Each structure stands twice: as structure tokens, then as C-alpha cells.
N, C-alpha and C positions, 0 to 999 in steps of 0.2 A: 699923090702916091706913085712912087717910082715902080715900074712893072718888074724889075729885077728883084724886088723884095716881096717875100710872102707875109712878112710881119714889119710894120713900121709903127713905132710908138714915139710920139712927139711932145716935149714940154709936160711929162707926167710928173705930177706932184701928189703927195699923200702925207697927211698928218695923223698922228695918234696924240692922245693927251700928253702934253709935255715934250713931245718929240716930232720933229719933222724929218720922216723917213726918207721921203724922196722930194728932190727940189729941181724942177724942170729937166727931168732926164730924158734923154733921147736914145732910142735903140731900134736896131733893124736886123733882120734874118734874111738870108736867102734859101732858095731850095737846094737840098743836096749839100748844105753846109753844116759843119760842126762848129758852133760859136762857143768859145769859152768866155763865161761872164764871171769876171774875177773882182776881188775886192776883200778887204778885211771884214771880219765879223761886224755886222752893224753898218755896212756900206749901203745896204738897201737891195741887194741882189735878189734875195728870196721874196721881199715885198714886191719888187717890180715884176717877178714872174707869177706871183699870186694874183696880181691885177691882170696879167695877160691871160691866166687860166680861170678867172672869175672868182677867186677865193676872196679877194679884196676888191672894193670899188675905188676908182681914182677920183681924187678931188679936182683935179685939173688936167688937161691935155686931151690929145686925140690918140685914137688907135686905129689902124688900118690892118686888116687881115685878108689876104688874098685879093688885095686891090679894092676892098669894100670897107667904107668907114664904119666903124661900130658907134652908132648914135646914141644908144643908152649904156647902161652898165652890163658887162657881161656877168653871167653866173656860171657855176662849174658845169651845169647841164648845157647851157647855150655855147659855151666855149668848146665844149666836147662835141657838140653837133656841127660846129664850124670846122673842127679838126685839130683842136689843141689839146694835148694830154700833158699832165704833169705827174712825175714820179717823185714824191716828197722824200726827204732824208729819213723821217720816220714813216715806214711804209704803211700805207692806208688800206690794210686788208682785213677781211672778215675771217678771223683765223678758224672758226667753227664750220665754214662752208667749204666745199670742194674748190679745186682749181677752176673747173668749168663754171661753177656758179659764181665765183668771183669774176671770171673774165666776162660774163654776161650779166653782172649786177647792175641793176636799173634799166637793162635793154633785153630783158629775158624773151626768149622766144615762146609763144604760146598759141594755142589754138583753142577756141571754144572754152576758154577759161582754164585750160589745162596746159602745164609746162611741157614743152618738148625737149625733155631731158636728153634723149638719145641724140637729137640734132645738135643740141649745144655741146655735148661731149665730142660729137664728130668734128664739129667746126673748131672746137678748142684744140683738138688734137691736130688739125690741119695747120693752125697758126703756130703751134709748138713744133711741129715738123718743119714748117718753113724756116723758123728760126734755129733748127737743129737743137732744140732743148729737150732733153731726155727727162720728161716728167709726165706722169700719168695724170690726165685730166680729171680722174675720179678721187685722187689723193686729197686728203684734207689739208688745207693750207698751213694750219698750226702745226702739222707734222713735218714742214719742210724746213730746211735751213734758210738763213736770211738771203744768201745768194739766190737760191732757188725761188724765194718769194719775189726778189726783184725781177727775175726773169718772168715770173707770172705777170707782174705789173706791166712789163713792157708788151708781153703777148695781149694783155688787156687793151692797151692803148693801141696797137696795130689792128686788132680786131675791129676797133672802132674807127678804122681808116684815118688814124691821126696822121697829119702832115706837118704838125709842129710838135716835137717831142721835147719836154723840159725835164732834165734830170739834176736833182738837187743832191749834191754830195753821194753820188751813187756807188762808190767804192769804199766808203768809210768803215763799213763792217765785213769786206769781202776777203776772201783768201786770195793769193796769187793766181791760182787756177780760175777761180770765179771771175777775177779781173780780166784775165785772157779772154774768157768766154763773153763777157760784157763788151769788151773792145771789138771783138769779132761781129757781134750782133749790131753794135753801133755802125760799123762799116758797112754791113749788109743793108741796114735801115737808111743810111745816107746814100747808098748806090740807088736805091729805089725812089729817091727824091724828097725824102723827109728832111726837113730842117730841124737841127738838134741844138738845144741850148744847154751847155754842159757847165755846171756849177761844181767847183772843186777847189779844196785848199791844197791838194796834192799836186804841185806845179810840176813835178818831174813826170806825171802822167801825160801832159798836154801834148808832148812831142809825138805820142803814138797815134793820136785821132783828131787833133785840133787843126782847123784850117784858118780861124779868125778869132780875134781876142777883142772884147770890150771891157773896159776897166772902170770901175766905180770907186768912190771914195766918199764917206760922210754923206750918203744920199745924193750924190751929184755924178753926172757923167764926167769922166775925166779924159780918156782917149781911147782909141781903137786902132786896129792895123792888123795885117797878115801876121800869123804866128811866126812864119819863117823869118820875118823881118825884125823881130824883137828878141833881145837877149833876156835870159832869166833876171839878170840885174835890172834891165829896163822895166820888166814886169812889176818886180817887187817895189822899185823906188815909186813907180806910179800908184801902186796900190796903197802904200804907207804914207806917201808924201815925203819921204825921205830915204836915204840909203842905209839898208840894214848892213852894216859893216861886218858883223859877225853873226851867222846862222845859229851856231851853237857856242854861246859864251861860256868860258870856262874860268872858275876861281880855283886856285891852288891853295890848298890849306893843309896843315900838317895833320896827318892821320892820327886820331886819337885812340883811346882805349876801346875795347870791345864793350858796346852798349846793349846789343840786342842779338839773341840766339835763338835759332828755330832747330830743334833736335828730333829727327825721325818723326815727323808730323805726318799723321794718316788721317785722311777724311774723305770718305766715300771712294770711288773709282778712280778719280783724277788727281788725288793727292796721295803719293805713295813714299813713305820714308824720306820726306823732304827735309834736308838739313842745309842751313847757311848762316853765316854770321854777318852783322853790320857793326860799323864802327863810327865813333864820333867824327864829324867833320868829313864824312864820305857819302857819296852817291853810289848806291848799288843798283845796276840795271839787272832786270829779269827778263831775259829774252827767250824766244821760243816761237813755234809756229801756232796758229789757232788750234785749240783743242790740247795744248800741251799741258794745261792744268795750272796755269799762272794765275788767272782770276780766282779759281777755286782755292788756291793757296793763301791768297790774300784775304778771301772771305772766311777761311778756317782760322787764320791768325787773329783776325778782328772779332771772331765770335759770331759771325752772321751764320755760318753753318757749323754744325757740331763736329768736333774733331773726335776720332776713335781713340787715338793714342798719340804720344809725342809730348815734348816739353817746350815752353816758351819762357825764355830767361831775359829779364830786364835787369841790366847793371849787376849781373851775377846772382840775381835772386829769382828763383822759379816761381812763376805767377800762374794763377788759375784763370782761364778765360772762358767763361760760358756763354756770354752774351757780349754785344758791343758796349755796353756801359762798363763792363769789367775791363775791356781793352782801353777805353778812354781813361778810367781811373788810374791805370797803371802807365799812362802816358803814351799809348799807342793809338793813332788815329788814321783813318783811311778815306782817301778821295776815291770814290769807287767809279768804275768804268762806265756805267750808265748814270750820269750825272742827274738827268730828270727823273728817272725811276727811283734811284737809290740814294742820291746825295742832295737832292733839294725837295723841299715842299713847295712846289711851283705855284700853289693858289695863295701862299703866303707872301708877304714883302720880303725885300732884301733885308731889312731891319730885323724882322722876325725870324728869318733863316739863320743869321749870324747870331742872334741872341738865343735861339733855341738850343744850340749846342753848348751854351755857357750859362744856363739857368742856375746851375749849382753855386756859380760865382756871382751871379747878379741878383739872387733873390734874398730879400731881407727876412726877418722873422715873420712867420705867417704866410710865406710864400709869395710875398709882394715884391714885384721886380723894381729894383733900384734904377729908375729911369735916367737918372744923371750919369750913372756909371754905364748903363747900357748905350746911351747916345755917344759917350767917349769911346767905348769899344767898337762900335759900328763906324763911327766917323774915321777912326785910326785905320781900321781894316780896309775902308773904301779908299782911302787916300794912299796907303802903303802899296795896295795892289793896283791903283789907277783904274778902278771899276767905273766904267762909264754909264751914268744914269742920271736922269733929272732930279731924282730924289730917292732916299733910302726906303720910301713907301711904295715904290712901284712894285709889281708883282714880279717874282723871279722868273715866271714863264715868259714875260715880255722882253727879256734880255737877249743879246745874241749868245751863241754857244760859248765863245770866248769868255764873255763876262759872267756867264752862268758858272763856268769852270772856276773863275776867280772867287765867286761868292762861296763855292765848295770849299775852297782853300781857305778863305778868309775866316770862316767860322771856327776853324781849328788853330789859326795862328793866335788867337786870343788865349789859348791854353798853353800851359807849360808843358807842351808836348815833348817826348824824348825821341820817339820814332815816327816819321811821317810817311805813310805808304801812298803812293800815287799808282792807280791803275789806268792806264792809257790816257793820261792827263791832257795830251793834245790832239786827241781824235775829233776831227770835224772843226778845228779852230784854224785861223788864218796865220800866216807866217810870223807876223808882227805880235799877235797874242801868244804864239809858241815861245817866242823870245822871252816875253815877260813872265810866262810860266817857267822858263829855264832859269830866269834870274831870281824868282821866288825860291827855287830849289837851291841855288847858290847861296841865297840869304840865310836859308835854313842850315846848309851845310857849314857857313861860316860861323854860325852860332852854336856849333858843336852838336847839332841835331843829326841823328842818323836818318838818310833819306833813302827810301827803297821805291823803285819805280818799274812798273811793267810797261813794255813798248813793244807793238809789232813792227815799228819803223826801225830797221837796223842802223841807218845812218843816225838816227836820235840816240840810240843806245850807245853807240861808239862816240858820239859827239859829247854826251853830257856825263856818262858814267865815269867812275874810277875803276870799279870792278864790275864783272859781269857774271851772273849765274845764269847757265842755260838749262832749259827744261824741255823734256820730250816725254810724251805718253805718261804724265804724272810724275816723273822722276826728275831729279837733278842730275843731268849727264855732263856737266862741264862748270868749271869755276875758272875765269880768266882775268888777267890784268888788262884793262883796256888798251893801254899804250903799246901792249906786246901782242895785240891780236888783230884780226881783221874779219870782214864778212864771210869769207869762205870758211874760216875756222869755226865761226859761231854757227853757220849752217850745218856743218859737219856734225856738230854736237846737238843741234836742234833736229836732226833726223836719225838720231842714234836709237832706233827703236830695239826693244827686246826681240830677240829671236824666238818664235813661238812655235811649237810642234802642233801640227794639226791633228 
């Protein structure tokens, strides 16, 4: 074990049924270093870190932490006691408990069988103050935003005296202000000697905080080096094993007739008189800051949330949509923002997920599924979207984020859809998988389908869309031709709040 490393993992291998997730991987981390662990979805990054944090057990290999070899298998508790903490992409909080109760969960302070609530609140306040986090330790976690919950997770880790902090996609659901706060905290934690493993697909973030880079691909270690010595092109080519020539592939098609209209749609507080049109062979981007009402608009269109007023028109005909099934029957489909919660049945297989959305076309008389037709639809969807999986019978939950997103899209491609709505389709997936999603959009566009997509990534909106609708505070505040606009103009419309008299 080299003394300069606080973590060294050698020849780590891990297999799951039908998949070798890690194959002789090496990894090391120094004190006071921010290490970016990079790779495509399915590269094995999260699996490797779950082994380090005790969530998974390794099949082969050795682990040294702070100079000591870990003879047996780590558990989450033993890893925490050693000083390793992980903040998962899906936050692991007890939403019904307070901030202080979450920070001390599993290590509560007590005396003679009674909890020392006041002392835990005081110590929680101390660690929050140290990180300059303005959160009341008596607040219920479920009442906090995602960004604040993430700060609580960091406070929890530091209260446990963590010296190795693993952050898996920490900024995927944060606002710009929350990201700035997170980066400030990362710098402070690093200055105190903590080693940080930072997993992210947002490569543009790395320049602000990262010292060193380790790259994985297909469950294997590929390369490593100082971040300052690597170009973005170097990083991407090592991640995907080839050069990505075009980050935002575009397909030029002739704009067709108007196929989809939303007129004066109102639904709750966040959808107010929203109107826009979409055309055949067009990609319409919906931009705006978090809280602008974009997701709420897609949910109201698709019938997930009830609309109060307004019209939805398909090919010149007004349609009534009271539930998602009405939308699907009229040719409107949605790939939702939260693919695990709203887009997939994670306990079902990939085959079942794809078939589930197409049962009306697959069922024979008496409700019996035509297995031959089902197999044909499923195989075509998997091949067309290049979904990486050993068999269509694996559970959707076992797939990487990028492949899960492809399954969400795949189930709709089998239908004769006229309008496909994507809500944050590339959130939490790698650069190569993003390009594949963009290519799917381009295929739909070339087939005369109207594509509507919501994105918080400004370069993505400008890179893929033909027209852009901008929202702010539940309203449409701008409609722009993509080639004639820029980020500054979009942002000006995205911050065009109504003037309100107190």
C-alpha cells in the first residue's frame, strides 16, 4: 500500500447474473483530492464505489483504506466507521424525520435509554454552520428541496468524520445556485483533507473542482491523469472508445404542417395560459429555469394532472384528454422526467415494460398476449435503440440510466405516435448515450413526428431544437427560432417574471 493513497483498490472484479460489471479494476485516491470517476452508463463506476462503501461485496481483488488492508467484506456500517461515506444519485433520506434525526440516524446520542434530542440538534446546527448551510436542524427533510436534502447528506457524512466522500451525480437535479453552493462546500471539505470521488456526466463541471481523473469503460480501468493535462476530447474518446465527432447531431428536414397545438392551457399554479404549436418534422425545445412550469405543462398535456381549461388540438381536431390513456389513443406520448418513478415498472423485465404500453395491439381475443408479435416488437425496439442488456428478461431496475431511458422511449416507438414529448431525456446519462437519444429524436423528426422536449441544459436546447419556447413562472414568455438566438436571449426570457405589487 502506497502511503500517499488513502484508498487503493486492486484487481477488483464483480459479476451479476449474465453481466461482468467489473473486470480487474484498479483505483486509488489521495487525501485532499477531488477525483472525477468517469465513464459511460454501465461502465461500472457506481458498482466500484458501492463496493468501496460496503453496499456490494467484491468477488475478487484487494482493498486498502488508510494503509490497512480490508480482509473481509465491507458493510455500509463498517465502511462508515472506517470513514467512507457515499451520497447516492437517488438520495437516501428518511423524509418523515427531521434534519437532525437524519444526520444522527443509526448513531443516535442517548443516555439511560433516552435520546439526547437537544444535543443532536445542537451538533447538527454546528456542522451545518461549519458548511455555511442555512437549514434549520428541526425541519422535516421531506419539506426541503432536493438541493437542501443533498446538503443534509453531506452534513451527515461529515458529522460521521468521513475522510472519503463519494458523490454520485450530485448536481443532476440542482439549480445553478445550488450547484455553486455544492462546489463551495466541496472545496471546503477538500481543504480539510477529505478525499472526494466525484461521479458526473456533466463534463463541463469538472474544470471548477476536479484535480484528477480516472476513466472506466465496459467494467474495466482505461486510464487516469491530472485533469489539467487532459482535453475534453481526450476524456470523451477514452470514455466511449471512439471519437464523438458531433456532440449535438442535427438532421435538416422540411418543416411540415402544424400537427399539434396547445391553446391557453391552465393547470394548477404552474401552468397559466400556456400556448404553443408543433409541426411535422420539427423538434421543439421548451427551455426555462427550474420551477418554470415545464414539467407541469407536459403532465397536464398527457393527462397525468387535471387541466382546468384550455384546448389540445391534434391534426386540426380538438381532443379531450382526461387521463394518459386518452393521450396515448390520440397519438401523444410522454417520456417523463423521473424515468424510474413514472416511466418504468422497475420490478418488471424490459420485455414486459415494452409490451405493457402496447397491450392493446398485442392482445388477441380474450386478452391473451400474442407472444410472437410481442417478441418481434421487443426485439426490434432493443435493436433499433441499441439497448445494452444480456436478455430482454432482465429487470429494468438493473440497467444503467442511459439504457433505462432507452426502454422508456422504446415502448412508445412501437406505436403510431404523432407527438412524442421528452421531459429531461438526457438527465443523468453519459455523453455517448445522450447522442443516441438525440439520434432517436432525429429519427422521429425525419419520420414526420412532432418532437417536444424539455431540457434544463441550454447548450442541449440550442444544439438539438429547431424552435424554442421559453417559460417562466408558469407562463410562455418567448418563442424563438433556434438559429437566430443565443443563451443570453433565452435566459432573458427565462427570467421574465411578472411584476407583482406587494
